[in-house]
KOLFIVO-365851 format. One record per residue (C-alpha): x, z negated, y negated. Coordinates in steps of 0.1 Angstrom, whole numbers, plus 5000, padded with zeros to 4 digits. Example, Ala and Ser with C-alpha at 12.3 -4.5 7.8 and 13.67 -1.06 7.14 Angstrom:
512349225045 513749295011 
This chain:
875177030478 876777120445 873977130420 875777160386 878277420373 881877310369 884577460347 888177350349 891677410335 895177310347 898177270324 901577260340 905177270330 908077470344 911677370338 914677560354 912477710381 910978040392 907277970394 906278310409 908778580415 907978950414 909279120446 909079460428 911279320399 914179170418 912178850422 912378780385 909678550372 906478740365 905878830328 903179020309 903879310286 904079070256 906578840273 904278570285 905078410319 902478460347 901678290379 899078500398 895778360411 896878450446 899878230443 897777940429 895277970457 898077960482 899277630468 895677490468 895277590504 898477420513 897377100496 893977100512 895577160546 897976870542 894876660535 893476740569 891077030561 890877330583 892177640565 891678010576 894378180556 897377970567 900978050556 903478120584 905277800579 902077590579 900277730610 898577440627 896477610654 899077840670 897278150659 899678420648 897178640629 893978610610 892178830635 893278610664 892078300645 888678450637 888078620670 888978320691 886578100670 883878370672 884278380710 884078000711 880777980692 879278270710 879878100743 877577820732 874678060723 872578260747 871778530722 874178730702 874978570668 873578740636 875778820606 874178530588 874878290616 878478400618 878778360580 877378000582 879677910610 882978030594 881977860561 881377540579 884677550598 887177670571 887377500537 888977800520 886378040532 883477840518 885577780486 887178120478 885278350501 886878590525 886678950538 886578960576 887379320587 888779320622 888779580650 887079530684 888879290706 887779230742 884179120743 884179070705 882679370686 884179520655 883579290625 882979370588 881779070569 882278970533 881678630519 881678540482 883078200474 881977970445 885477880434 887278120411 890578070394 892478290369 896178370368 898178110348 899878230316 902578060295 901577930261 904578100245 906778390257 909278270282 913078280283 914378400317 917878300327 919778490354 922778350372 925178510397 925678330430 928078400459 927878340496 931278270511 930178210547 929978530568 926678620583 928478810611 932078780625 934379020606 936179290625 939679200637 942279240609 939679240581 938578970558 934878900550 934078960514 931878720495 928178830491 926978850455 923478760445 921278670415 918878380408 916378390380 914578090364 912378000335 914277760313 911377550299 907777650295 904077540297 901477740316 897677710317 895077840341 891277830340 888577840367 884977760376 882677670404 879277840408 876377630423 874477950430 877278070454 877877720466 874277720480 875178020502 878477880516 877377510516 880077410493 879477040484 880176790458 882776630481 884476980484 884577000446 886276650445 888876770471 889577080449 890076860419 892576640438 894376940451 894777080415 896176750402 898776740430 899377120431 903177110434 903476820458 905376940489 905977290472 909677250467 912077530475 915477660462 913577860435 911477550426 913577240430 911776900433 910576790399 910977130382 907277200382 904676940371 900976930366 900476770331 896676780328 893576880348 890576920326 887276910344 883977000327 880876900348 877777060334 874276900338 872677210354 873477500376 873777750347 875877540325 875177400290 877777640276 879377970288 882677950306 884278150278 883177890252 884277600274 887677750282 888277840245 887577480235 890977380251 894077430229 897377380246 900577340226 903977460237 905077100244 902177040268 899976840244 896376940245 893376930220 889776980232 887077080209 883876880213 880977070228 877376940225 876376740256 879576830276 882376580278 885376670299 887176450324 890976460318 893176380348 896876330345 898976520371 
C-alpha cells in the first residue's frame, strides 16, 4: 500500500492549440478574470483516464469514443458489475463490500473517487454510495496571460442536397487557439485515503507515467499533433504519510518561467524527482 504522501506538478506548453474550450464562450480557450489561460481539473482527469485505459487498466468513467466494455451508461456499467459480484455471494453485499469491490476493479475509482447514485434497476436496489479518492489535481493555469487568436473558416461542401435551382452557400465558422503559452498544474496523493481505496505504490507509478505522457493520443483538430507537450513532471515523495512539508509550501517551491524553464527551491529532507515529458 501507499505509505508516504506524494505531491506533484506538471508543466506543459501549448502552441497554436485550444487546450480546453469553453462551450459557454463559443469554445474559446478558457481564461480567468485576469487573462490567465485555464485547463480544468475535469479535463486533465479525462486525459489521465484515457492514458490509463490505453495502458490496459479498467476505467469506470470512459469517454464515448473509448468505450471498451460495450456499456452505454455509467449506471449500466455499475449495475451489471454489481449483479455479477452479487451472484457469487449468498448474502447481500454491504456498502463497505461494494465500495471495496468497485475500487479493486476500476483504477479511476480508487484514484479519484466516485459518486454512485443510481435508481433501482431490476434486482439491483437503488444505490447511493460516495467514495473519496486519494489523488487530487488542480486546474492548470498559464504562467502569463494568454493571447487568443481567432480565425474564420468556411465549409464549402454541402451537408444536405440543395433545393433545385438554388446554390448551397458556404458555411462560416470560427476557430480559436492559444498562440504560445506555458501552463502548470499541481496535485497530491493522500496515503490516508489510499488506505481506504487500496491505492498502491504501483498505482502511483502508473499515475506518474500517465502525467508524463498526458497528450499522447490526444490529438484533434483543436489540438494538432505536437501542439501540446509535457515539459516537466515534478514528483515529491515524502518520507511519511503526513508529509515533511505542507502541500502549499511544496507547490510554492516550484517557480515556472514563461519559456518553460523551472527553478525548485530546496526543502529540508525532500528532494524532488524531475521527469521530462
